[in-house]
N, C-alpha and C positions, 0 to 999 in steps of 0.2 A: 502495499499499501504506500502510495506517496504523498509525503505529507508537503502543504502549503509552505512556499517561498516565502520567505519576510515578508517582502513586501507585499504581496495578495495577504498576510495575514494586519498587516498593518492596514492597509484598505478597505480590508471587513470589517473594522475597531471602528477605523474612519468612517465608513458609510453609514453605519449604525447608527453614531454619535451624528452625526451632518442632516439623516432624517429626524432623529430625535431633537432637535436645534428645529427642523423647521418644520415640524408640527407644534414644540411649545412654542416660539417663536411668534409667531401667524403672520412671518412678514407681508408686507402684496408685492413683494417680489420673489416666495416661495418658491415656485418653478426656476426661479436661475439654481438655486442651488441643486435639485436635483438633474437639471443640463448640464452641469458643469461636474458633478458629480458623475453620470450615463461618462460623459466625452473620459477624463480619465479615468474610470474602468476597460471605456476601448481604449486609450494611449494605455495604458496596464497588460492587459492583451495581446493587442497588434505591435509593438516591440517587445516582443518574450525574445529576442534571438537578436536582436539590438545591440550594439556598442554603447551608445552613446543614449538607454533606456533613461540612466537618472535625470540625464538633462531636458530631457522629451517631458519625463513627469512633474519634474522638477516646474517646467514650462507653460502645463495644464494643473498640474495644481495649486500652483499660484493665483488666480480668480478665483478658487472658491476658498480661500483661504480669507482674501481681504474680505470678501463676502459675507463667509463665518464670524468675520470680527465685524462688522460691521454695524451684527444683528447682537449679536456679544463679544466681547471681550473675549472673553474665555473661551468659549467656541472661538476662536479665530487661534486663540494660543494650541489648542490641540489637535486640532488640525493641523498649525503650522508643526508639531510634532511628530503628529502621525505622517502627512508628507518627507517628512524631516526622514523617517524610519523605511518608510516608500525609499523613497535616493539612494538611500548607505545600504538598503539588502540589496537595491537592482545593480548600485555597484561593490559586492562584494564585503562591505565594509563596519559589518556585525556579525564576524564568525569569530575573533578573540575575546576572552574579558577584558583587553586592551577597550576593543571599538564599542563592547558594551560601554564600560567608562568612559567613552569619550561622549559616547548618545547621552548617558543620565548626564551627563555635564553639563551638552547642549540645551538638555528641556529642563534642566533646570535657568541657569543663564538666562534662559528666555520666559521663566515665569519672574527672577525679579526686575528681568526690562520691564516687563509685564503690567507689577508691582511702580517702579520707575511710575511709569506714565497713567496711570491711574491717579498715585498724588502730584504728579505735577499736572496733572490736565491738562495738558497739551504735549504733541511729541516732538515739541524741534530740539531738544536735550535731550534724550533717550536715541535721537535717529543717529545723533551727533557721536556719542558715546559709541555706537553699534557700529555708524562708517566706518569708527577710529580701529575699532576692534575687530572689523571684518579685512580693512588693509593689512591689519599689520598682522589677523593673519596669513591674507593669501601673501603677502611677502614674505613669510615663515618657510609657509611651502614652499614657495617659489624656490629658496634657498637652499632648503632640503630634496626639491626635483633636481635641481643645475651639479646640487652634489651627488647625489646620489648615480644619474646618467657619467656625469665624468669621473665618477668610480668605478665604475663600470661597463664605462666605455674603453680603457683602458688606457687615458688621459693622463 
């Protein structure tokens, strides 16, 4: 018996919560949640063998994150964590204990950013902080990737 891939497990949990949020909030644009969820499901299935699957999942899931965040900030936070889990699963980044710790750290840090947004009543400062941290992480990863390629290319 085949077990579900990690990204499928995250999608099932996300779909259940998005449907629950759609029912509970009774938003006037409730149908958009279902359309975006269906689109994400289609991309999840259609890109099963593609190399850059994580990119397509991230791009398809972000409008759903924004829509859920508009309806309820905590729902948006949950959906962004589930989307990150789907992308990490698609890229094979949830296989070791260290990977799971990194994912848990990401989810915890997003909770802190959400609390900062709730406390500050605006998003400019948290966006600046998040942008700076993201730029630093990308810079560190770029340097590590360069070192890795240089070390194993024989240079």
